[in-house]
Biopython code that builds the backbone (N, CA, C, O; Angstrom):
import numpy as np
from Bio.PDB.StructureBuilder import StructureBuilder

atoms = [
    (1, "MET", "N", (0.835, -1.180, 0.000)),
    (1, "MET", "CA", (0.000, 0.000, 0.000)),
    (1, "MET", "C", (0.883, 1.248, 0.000)),
    (1, "MET", "O", (1.986, 1.257, 0.547)),
    (2, "VAL", "N", (0.362, 2.294, -0.629)),
    (2, "VAL", "CA", (1.031, 3.582, -0.694)),
    (2, "VAL", "C", (0.058, 4.621, -0.149)),
    (2, "VAL", "O", (-1.132, 4.597, -0.465)),
    (3, "LYS", "N", (0.571, 5.532, 0.670)),
    (3, "LYS", "CA", (-0.293, 6.535, 1.278)),
    (3, "LYS", "C", (0.177, 7.927, 0.905)),
    (3, "LYS", "O", (1.369, 8.232, 0.945)),
    (4, "ILE", "N", (-0.790, 8.774, 0.538)),
    (4, "ILE", "CA", (-0.545, 10.204, 0.357)),
    (4, "ILE", "C", (-1.052, 10.896, 1.614)),
    (4, "ILE", "O", (-2.154, 10.609, 2.080)),
    (5, "VAL", "N", (-0.261, 11.797, 2.159)),
    (5, "VAL", "CA", (-0.694, 12.622, 3.281)),
    (5, "VAL", "C", (-0.637, 14.068, 2.799)),
    (5, "VAL", "O", (0.420, 14.564, 2.409)),
    (6, "ALA", "N", (-1.791, 14.736, 2.831)),
    (6, "ALA", "CA", (-1.868, 16.110, 2.335)),
    (6, "ALA", "C", (-2.389, 17.028, 3.431)),
    (6, "ALA", "O", (-3.411, 16.745, 4.057)),
    (7, "THR", "N", (-1.683, 18.126, 3.657)),
    (7, "THR", "CA", (-2.195, 19.143, 4.575)),
    (7, "THR", "C", (-3.052, 20.110, 3.774)),
    (7, "THR", "O", (-2.741, 20.427, 2.626)),
    (8, "LEU", "N", (-4.122, 20.572, 4.381)),
    (8, "LEU", "CA", (-5.070, 21.438, 3.700)),
    (8, "LEU", "C", (-5.202, 22.770, 4.419)),
    (8, "LEU", "O", (-5.172, 22.846, 5.647)),
    (9, "ILE", "N", (-5.348, 23.812, 3.621)),
    (9, "ILE", "CA", (-5.595, 25.144, 4.155)),
    (9, "ILE", "C", (-6.897, 25.631, 3.554)),
    (9, "ILE", "O", (-7.057, 25.635, 2.333)),
    (10, "LYS", "N", (-7.817, 26.036, 4.393)),
    (10, "LYS", "CA", (-9.141, 26.463, 3.951)),
    (10, "LYS", "C", (-9.077, 27.849, 3.309)),
    (10, "LYS", "O", (-8.107, 28.588, 3.479)),
    (11, "LEU", "N", (-10.128, 28.178, 2.572)),
    (11, "LEU", "CA", (-10.269, 29.536, 2.071)),
    (11, "LEU", "C", (-10.411, 30.484, 3.255)),
    (11, "LEU", "O", (-11.028, 30.137, 4.262)),
    (12, "GLU", "N", (-9.850, 31.661, 3.139)),
    (12, "GLU", "CA", (-9.920, 32.627, 4.242)),
    (12, "GLU", "C", (-11.347, 33.059, 4.545)),
    (12, "GLU", "O", (-11.636, 33.522, 5.649)),
    (13, "THR", "N", (-12.236, 32.913, 3.578)),
    (13, "THR", "CA", (-13.624, 33.328, 3.768)),
    (13, "THR", "C", (-14.429, 32.338, 4.606)),
    (13, "THR", "O", (-15.556, 32.643, 4.999)),
    (14, "LEU", "N", (-13.875, 31.167, 4.884)),
    (14, "LEU", "CA", (-14.580, 30.145, 5.656)),
    (14, "LEU", "C", (-14.090, 30.104, 7.097)),
    (14, "LEU", "O", (-12.907, 30.308, 7.369)),
    (15, "THR", "N", (-15.005, 29.838, 8.006)),
    (15, "THR", "CA", (-14.587, 29.552, 9.373)),
    (15, "THR", "C", (-14.081, 28.114, 9.416)),
    (15, "THR", "O", (-14.312, 27.342, 8.485)),
    (16, "GLN", "N", (-13.397, 27.760, 10.487)),
    (16, "GLN", "CA", (-12.943, 26.380, 10.636)),
    (16, "GLN", "C", (-14.136, 25.434, 10.674)),
    (16, "GLN", "O", (-14.079, 24.338, 10.117)),
    (17, "GLU", "N", (-15.197, 25.847, 11.318)),
    (17, "GLU", "CA", (-16.398, 25.013, 11.420)),
    (17, "GLU", "C", (-17.037, 24.789, 10.049)),
    (17, "GLU", "O", (-17.441, 23.671, 9.729)),
    (18, "GLU", "N", (-17.132, 25.850, 9.235)),
    (18, "GLU", "CA", (-17.699, 25.721, 7.892)),
    (18, "GLU", "C", (-16.847, 24.790, 7.026)),
    (18, "GLU", "O", (-17.366, 23.928, 6.316)),
    (19, "PHE", "N", (-15.531, 24.984, 7.101)),
    (19, "PHE", "CA", (-14.611, 24.141, 6.344)),
    (19, "PHE", "C", (-14.735, 22.676, 6.754)),
    (19, "PHE", "O", (-14.865, 21.797, 5.903)),
    (20, "SER", "N", (-14.696, 22.420, 8.049)),
    (20, "SER", "CA", (-14.774, 21.044, 8.546)),
    (20, "SER", "C", (-16.093, 20.392, 8.152)),
    (20, "SER", "O", (-16.110, 19.237, 7.727)),
    (21, "HIS", "N", (-17.189, 21.115, 8.288)),
    (21, "HIS", "CA", (-18.506, 20.565, 7.940)),
    (21, "HIS", "C", (-18.560, 20.200, 6.459)),
    (21, "HIS", "O", (-19.009, 19.111, 6.102)),
    (22, "TYR", "N", (-18.107, 21.101, 5.604)),
    (22, "TYR", "CA", (-18.141, 20.833, 4.167)),
    (22, "TYR", "C", (-17.272, 19.637, 3.811)),
    (22, "TYR", "O", (-17.669, 18.772, 3.030)),
    (23, "TRP", "N", (-16.100, 19.603, 4.386)),
    (23, "TRP", "CA", (-15.167, 18.512, 4.092)),
    (23, "TRP", "C", (-15.716, 17.174, 4.578)),
    (23, "TRP", "O", (-15.659, 16.181, 3.854)),
    (24, "LEU", "N", (-16.241, 17.143, 5.788)),
    (24, "LEU", "CA", (-16.748, 15.889, 6.357)),
    (24, "LEU", "C", (-18.002, 15.373, 5.659)),
    (24, "LEU", "O", (-18.157, 14.164, 5.485)),
    (25, "TYR", "N", (-18.900, 16.276, 5.257)),
    (25, "TYR", "CA", (-20.210, 15.850, 4.770)),
    (25, "TYR", "C", (-20.428, 15.967, 3.259)),
    (25, "TYR", "O", (-21.384, 15.402, 2.727)),
    (26, "TYR", "N", (-19.537, 16.705, 2.558)),
    (26, "TYR", "CA", (-19.716, 16.863, 1.116)),
    (26, "TYR", "C", (-18.475, 16.439, 0.327)),
    (26, "TYR", "O", (-18.529, 15.507, -0.476)),
    (27, "HIS", "N", (-17.374, 17.121, 0.559)),
    (27, "HIS", "CA", (-16.169, 16.827, -0.218)),
    (27, "HIS", "C", (-15.601, 15.448, 0.107)),
    (27, "HIS", "O", (-15.235, 14.696, -0.796)),
    (28, "GLY", "N", (-15.529, 15.123, 1.376)),
    (28, "GLY", "CA", (-14.997, 13.812, 1.777)),
    (28, "GLY", "C", (-15.738, 12.653, 1.150)),
    (28, "GLY", "O", (-15.107, 11.769, 0.571)),
    (29, "PRO", "N", (-17.072, 12.627, 1.247)),
    (29, "PRO", "CA", (-17.815, 11.543, 0.592)),
    (29, "PRO", "C", (-17.623, 11.519, -0.921)),
    (29, "PRO", "O", (-17.603, 10.447, -1.525)),
    (30, "LEU", "N", (-17.480, 12.702, -1.544)),
    (30, "LEU", "CA", (-17.220, 12.745, -2.986)),
    (30, "LEU", "C", (-15.911, 12.031, -3.301)),
    (30, "LEU", "O", (-15.856, 11.209, -4.216)),
    (31, "VAL", "N", (-14.863, 12.338, -2.549)),
    (31, "VAL", "CA", (-13.567, 11.679, -2.746)),
    (31, "VAL", "C", (-13.694, 10.179, -2.497)),
    (31, "VAL", "O", (-13.311, 9.368, -3.341)),
    (32, "ARG", "N", (-14.224, 9.820, -1.351)),
    (32, "ARG", "CA", (-14.332, 8.415, -0.942)),
    (32, "ARG", "C", (-15.130, 7.588, -1.951)),
    (32, "ARG", "O", (-14.771, 6.446, -2.234)),
    (33, "ASP", "N", (-16.197, 8.150, -2.487)),
    (33, "ASP", "CA", (-17.107, 7.386, -3.334)),
    (33, "ASP", "C", (-16.777, 7.409, -4.816)),
    (33, "ASP", "O", (-17.315, 6.601, -5.574)),
    (34, "THR", "N", (-15.899, 8.322, -5.253)),
    (34, "THR", "CA", (-15.684, 8.439, -6.706)),
    (34, "THR", "C", (-14.247, 8.281, -7.180)),
    (34, "THR", "O", (-14.035, 7.991, -8.357)),
    (35, "LEU", "N", (-13.250, 8.458, -6.318)),
    (35, "LEU", "CA", (-11.862, 8.405, -6.787)),
    (35, "LEU", "C", (-11.465, 6.952, -7.048)),
    (35, "LEU", "O", (-11.437, 6.140, -6.122)),
    (36, "PRO", "N", (-11.160, 6.623, -8.303)),
    (36, "PRO", "CA", (-10.850, 5.233, -8.625)),
    (36, "PRO", "C", (-9.585, 4.728, -7.931)),
    (36, "PRO", "O", (-8.583, 5.439, -7.842)),
    (37, "GLY", "N", (-9.649, 3.505, -7.449)),
    (37, "GLY", "CA", (-8.488, 2.864, -6.844)),
    (37, "GLY", "C", (-8.220, 3.252, -5.406)),
    (37, "GLY", "O", (-7.286, 2.731, -4.796)),
    (38, "LEU", "N", (-9.018, 4.157, -4.844)),
    (38, "LEU", "CA", (-8.818, 4.578, -3.463)),
    (38, "LEU", "C", (-9.203, 3.437, -2.526)),
    (38, "LEU", "O", (-10.330, 2.944, -2.576)),
    (39, "ARG", "N", (-8.271, 3.016, -1.673)),
    (39, "ARG", "CA", (-8.508, 1.899, -0.754)),
    (39, "ARG", "C", (-8.945, 2.352, 0.625)),
    (39, "ARG", "O", (-9.720, 1.676, 1.301)),
    (40, "LYS", "N", (-8.434, 3.515, 1.037)),
    (40, "LYS", "CA", (-8.766, 4.032, 2.369)),
    (40, "LYS", "C", (-8.653, 5.541, 2.320)),
    (40, "LYS", "O", (-7.770, 6.083, 1.655)),
    (41, "TYR", "N", (-9.546, 6.220, 3.024)),
    (41, "TYR", "CA", (-9.543, 7.676, 3.045)),
    (41, "TYR", "C", (-9.801, 8.127, 4.477)),
    (41, "TYR", "O", (-10.823, 7.781, 5.069)),
    (42, "VAL", "N", (-8.872, 8.898, 5.028)),
    (42, "VAL", "CA", (-8.979, 9.365, 6.402)),
    (42, "VAL", "C", (-8.928, 10.889, 6.404)),
    (42, "VAL", "O", (-8.039, 11.501, 5.812)),
    (43, "ILE", "N", (-9.906, 11.485, 7.085)),
    (43, "ILE", "CA", (-9.969, 12.936, 7.226)),
    (43, "ILE", "C", (-9.624, 13.298, 8.659)),
    (43, "ILE", "O", (-10.177, 12.730, 9.601)),
    (44, "ASN", "N", (-8.714, 14.240, 8.821)),
    (44, "ASN", "CA", (-8.322, 14.744, 10.136)),
    (44, "ASN", "C", (-8.555, 16.250, 10.133)),
    (44, "ASN", "O", (-7.843, 16.981, 9.446)),
    (45, "THR", "N", (-9.537, 16.720, 10.888)),
    (45, "THR", "CA", (-9.790, 18.153, 10.948)),
    (45, "THR", "C", (-9.017, 18.769, 12.106)),
    (45, "THR", "O", (-8.748, 18.124, 13.118)),
    (46, "ARG", "N", (-8.677, 20.015, 11.926)),
    (46, "ARG", "CA", (-7.912, 20.730, 12.947)),
    (46, "ARG", "C", (-8.774, 20.928, 14.192)),
    (46, "ARG", "O", (-9.965, 21.224, 14.102)),
    (47, "VAL", "N", (-8.160, 20.760, 15.327)),
    (47, "VAL", "CA", (-8.798, 21.054, 16.603)),
    (47, "VAL", "C", (-7.964, 22.148, 17.266)),
    (47, "VAL", "O", (-6.763, 21.987, 17.481)),
    (48, "ASP", "N", (-8.617, 23.250, 17.581)),
    (48, "ASP", "CA", (-7.895, 24.339, 18.234)),
    (48, "ASP", "C", (-7.664, 24.013, 19.707)),
    (48, "ASP", "O", (-8.564, 23.562, 20.414)),
    (49, "VAL", "N", (-6.449, 24.251, 20.138)),
    (49, "VAL", "CA", (-6.074, 24.017, 21.535)),
    (49, "VAL", "C", (-5.373, 25.269, 22.061)),
    (49, "VAL", "O", (-4.787, 26.019, 21.281)),
    (50, "PRO", "N", (-5.427, 25.501, 23.364)),
    (50, "PRO", "CA", (-4.773, 26.687, 23.930)),
    (50, "PRO", "C", (-3.269, 26.704, 23.645)),
    (50, "PRO", "O", (-2.593, 25.679, 23.729)),
    (51, "LYS", "N", (-2.775, 27.863, 23.315)),
    (51, "LYS", "CA", (-1.345, 28.128, 23.137)),
    (51, "LYS", "C", (-0.710, 27.360, 21.979)),
    (51, "LYS", "O", (0.500, 27.133, 21.971)),
    (52, "LYS", "N", (-1.534, 26.958, 20.992)),
    (52, "LYS", "CA", (-0.981, 26.266, 19.819)),
    (52, "LYS", "C", (-1.681, 26.763, 18.570)),
    (52, "LYS", "O", (-2.908, 26.722, 18.474)),
    (53, "LEU", "N", (-0.897, 27.230, 17.617)),
    (53, "LEU", "CA", (-1.437, 27.635, 16.323)),
    (53, "LEU", "C", (-0.965, 26.628, 15.277)),
    (53, "LEU", "O", (0.235, 26.511, 15.028)),
    (54, "TRP", "N", (-1.881, 25.916, 14.676)),
    (54, "TRP", "CA", (-1.548, 24.951, 13.635)),
    (54, "TRP", "C", (-1.400, 25.702, 12.318)),
    (54, "TRP", "O", (-2.078, 26.707, 12.108)),
    (55, "ASN", "N", (-0.543, 25.244, 11.440)),
    (55, "ASN", "CA", (-0.367, 25.894, 10.141)),
    (55, "ASN", "C", (-1.156, 25.189, 9.036)),
    (55, "ASN", "O", (-0.818, 25.293, 7.857)),
    (56, "TYR", "N", (-2.203, 24.475, 9.428)),
    (56, "TYR", "CA", (-3.080, 23.804, 8.481)),
    (56, "TYR", "C", (-4.470, 23.726, 9.101)),
    (56, "TYR", "O", (-4.643, 23.928, 10.303)),
    (57, "ASP", "N", (-5.459, 23.428, 8.258)),
    (57, "ASP", "CA", (-6.836, 23.300, 8.734)),
    (57, "ASP", "C", (-7.321, 21.859, 8.707)),
    (57, "ASP", "O", (-8.350, 21.536, 9.302)),
    (58, "GLY", "N", (-6.597, 21.004, 8.029)),
    (58, "GLY", "CA", (-6.944, 19.595, 7.995)),
    (58, "GLY", "C", (-5.840, 18.787, 7.340)),
    (58, "GLY", "O", (-4.956, 19.327, 6.674)),
    (59, "ILE", "N", (-5.911, 17.485, 7.546)),
    (59, "ILE", "CA", (-4.972, 16.554, 6.919)),
    (59, "ILE", "C", (-5.784, 15.417, 6.315)),
    (59, "ILE", "O", (-6.683, 14.870, 6.953)),
    (60, "ALA", "N", (-5.454, 15.072, 5.082)),
    (60, "ALA", "CA", (-6.122, 13.947, 4.422)),
    (60, "ALA", "C", (-5.104, 12.836, 4.184)),
    (60, "ALA", "O", (-3.955, 13.090, 3.823)),
    (61, "GLU", "N", (-5.549, 11.609, 4.393)),
    (61, "GLU", "CA", (-4.746, 10.429, 4.071)),
    (61, "GLU", "C", (-5.485, 9.666, 2.984)),
    (61, "GLU", "O", (-6.646, 9.295, 3.159)),
    (62, "LEU", "N", (-4.814, 9.432, 1.862)),
    (62, "LEU", "CA", (-5.389, 8.686, 0.745)),
    (62, "LEU", "C", (-4.519, 7.464, 0.492)),
    (62, "LEU", "O", (-3.330, 7.593, 0.198)),
    (63, "TRP", "N", (-5.108, 6.283, 0.605)),
    (63, "TRP", "CA", (-4.380, 5.027, 0.489)),
    (63, "TRP", "C", (-4.703, 4.355, -0.848)),
    (63, "TRP", "O", (-5.864, 4.265, -1.248)),
    (64, "PHE", "N", (-3.651, 3.882, -1.532)),
    (64, "PHE", "CA", (-3.775, 3.188, -2.813)),
    (64, "PHE", "C", (-2.910, 1.931, -2.797)),
    (64, "PHE", "O", (-2.036, 1.779, -1.944)),
    (65, "ASP", "N", (-3.160, 1.040, -3.740)),
    (65, "ASP", "CA", (-2.366, -0.185, -3.827)),
    (65, "ASP", "C", (-0.921, 0.081, -4.215)),
    (65, "ASP", "O", (-0.007, -0.571, -3.711)),
    (66, "ASN", "N", (-0.710, 1.056, -5.127)),
    (66, "ASN", "CA", (0.639, 1.329, -5.631)),
    (66, "ASN", "C", (0.663, 2.703, -6.304)),
    (66, "ASN", "O", (-0.376, 3.347, -6.448)),
    (67, "VAL", "N", (1.832, 3.141, -6.707)),
    (67, "VAL", "CA", (1.998, 4.450, -7.332)),
    (67, "VAL", "C", (1.216, 4.528, -8.642)),
    (67, "VAL", "O", (0.654, 5.575, -8.964)),
    (68, "GLY", "N", (1.176, 3.440, -9.391)),
    (68, "GLY", "CA", (0.408, 3.422, -10.631)),
    (68, "GLY", "C", (-1.062, 3.712, -10.388)),
    (68, "GLY", "O", (-1.698, 4.403, -11.183)),
    (69, "SER", "N", (-1.603, 3.195, -9.304)),
    (69, "SER", "CA", (-3.002, 3.458, -8.952)),
    (69, "SER", "C", (-3.224, 4.932, -8.635)),
    (69, "SER", "O", (-4.273, 5.490, -8.957)),
    (70, "ILE", "N", (-2.246, 5.553, -8.012)),
    (70, "ILE", "CA", (-2.345, 6.991, -7.710)),
    (70, "ILE", "C", (-2.381, 7.790, -9.009)),
    (70, "ILE", "O", (-3.219, 8.676, -9.177)),
    (71, "LYS", "N", (-1.474, 7.474, -9.920)),
    (71, "LYS", "CA", (-1.418, 8.198, -11.193)),
    (71, "LYS", "C", (-2.717, 8.046, -11.970)),
    (71, "LYS", "O", (-3.222, 9.016, -12.535)),
    (72, "THR", "N", (-3.258, 6.838, -12.000)),
    (72, "THR", "CA", (-4.520, 6.590, -12.688)),
    (72, "THR", "C", (-5.648, 7.379, -12.037)),
    (72, "THR", "O", (-6.457, 7.999, -12.728)),
    (73, "ALA", "N", (-5.701, 7.357, -10.715)),
    (73, "ALA", "CA", (-6.767, 8.056, -9.993)),
    (73, "ALA", "C", (-6.756, 9.550, -10.281)),
    (73, "ALA", "O", (-7.801, 10.133, -10.567)),
    (74, "PHE", "N", (-5.587, 10.173, -10.208)),
    (74, "PHE", "CA", (-5.515, 11.619, -10.363)),
    (74, "PHE", "C", (-5.551, 12.085, -11.813)),
    (74, "PHE", "O", (-5.632, 13.285, -12.076)),
    (75, "ALA", "N", (-5.492, 11.146, -12.758)),
    (75, "ALA", "CA", (-5.670, 11.473, -14.179)),
    (75, "ALA", "C", (-7.122, 11.281, -14.616)),
    (75, "ALA", "O", (-7.466, 11.546, -15.767)),
    (76, "SER", "N", (-7.965, 10.822, -13.702)),
    (76, "SER", "CA", (-9.343, 10.476, -14.050)),
    (76, "SER", "C", (-10.267, 11.693, -14.075)),
    (76, "SER", "O", (-9.951, 12.752, -13.531)),
    (77, "GLU", "N", (-11.423, 11.508, -14.725)),
    (77, "GLU", "CA", (-12.456, 12.539, -14.728)),
    (77, "GLU", "C", (-12.980, 12.776, -13.314)),
    (77, "GLU", "O", (-13.326, 13.903, -12.960)),
    (78, "ALA", "N", (-13.038, 11.725, -12.512)),
    (78, "ALA", "CA", (-13.483, 11.873, -11.129)),
    (78, "ALA", "C", (-12.572, 12.836, -10.383)),
    (78, "ALA", "O", (-13.051, 13.659, -9.603)),
    (79, "ALA", "N", (-11.267, 12.746, -10.610)),
    (79, "ALA", "CA", (-10.323, 13.638, -9.933)),
    (79, "ALA", "C", (-10.535, 15.081, -10.392)),
    (79, "ALA", "O", (-10.379, 16.008, -9.598)),
    (80, "ASP", "N", (-10.888, 15.281, -11.670)),
    (80, "ASP", "CA", (-11.194, 16.633, -12.153)),
    (80, "ASP", "C", (-12.375, 17.212, -11.390)),
    (80, "ASP", "O", (-12.342, 18.377, -10.992)),
    (81, "LYS", "N", (-13.413, 16.419, -11.181)),
    (81, "LYS", "CA", (-14.593, 16.887, -10.431)),
    (81, "LYS", "C", (-14.245, 17.169, -8.971)),
    (81, "LYS", "O", (-14.738, 18.130, -8.379)),
    (82, "ILE", "N", (-13.403, 16.335, -8.408)),
    (82, "ILE", "CA", (-12.978, 16.528, -7.021)),
    (82, "ILE", "C", (-12.191, 17.836, -6.885)),
    (82, "ILE", "O", (-12.413, 18.597, -5.943)),
    (83, "ARG", "N", (-11.288, 18.094, -7.807)),
    (83, "ARG", "CA", (-10.496, 19.334, -7.760)),
    (83, "ARG", "C", (-11.396, 20.566, -7.858)),
    (83, "ARG", "O", (-11.136, 21.575, -7.202)),
    (84, "GLN", "N", (-12.433, 20.493, -8.659)),
    (84, "GLN", "CA", (-13.368, 21.610, -8.799)),
    (84, "GLN", "C", (-14.138, 21.869, -7.517)),
    (84, "GLN", "O", (-14.611, 22.983, -7.291)),
    (85, "ASP", "N", (-14.270, 20.847, -6.673)),
    (85, "ASP", "CA", (-15.040, 20.956, -5.444)),
    (85, "ASP", "C", (-14.185, 21.368, -4.240)),
    (85, "ASP", "O", (-14.732, 21.611, -3.164)),
    (86, "GLU", "N", (-12.890, 21.450, -4.390)),
    (86, "GLU", "CA", (-12.026, 21.760, -3.247)),
    (86, "GLU", "C", (-12.241, 23.185, -2.776)),
    (86, "GLU", "O", (-12.307, 24.115, -3.581)),
    (87, "LEU", "N", (-12.348, 23.349, -1.469)),
    (87, "LEU", "CA", (-12.515, 24.674, -0.859)),
    (87, "LEU", "C", (-11.192, 25.190, -0.355)),
    (87, "LEU", "O", (-11.127, 26.291, 0.191)),
]
sb = StructureBuilder()
sb.init_structure("model")
sb.init_model(0)
sb.init_chain("A")
sb.init_seg("    ")
for serial, (resi, resn, name, xyz) in enumerate(atoms, 1):
    if name == "N":
        sb.init_residue(resn, " ", resi, " ")
    sb.init_atom(name, np.array(xyz, "f"), 0.0, 1.0, " ", f" {name:<3s}", serial, name[0])
structure = sb.get_structure()
């Protein structure tokens, strides 16, 4: 298995709550249900804690069988639709 780990930064116009809600309930399911070859998808949303400023708003883990599967997935029409939906 091969894993991609991506840090995400939300649009400045969104609150953390708006970003997390959209990602968890709309964008995440789109990725999980349509990206070809995706074996596992993990969403990690930022949690604010006292005295710590994170430099990201979320982290995504995308698991594939191999590098070839990643290339195929991100060259697909599904990946084009996913990119259009990113906030």
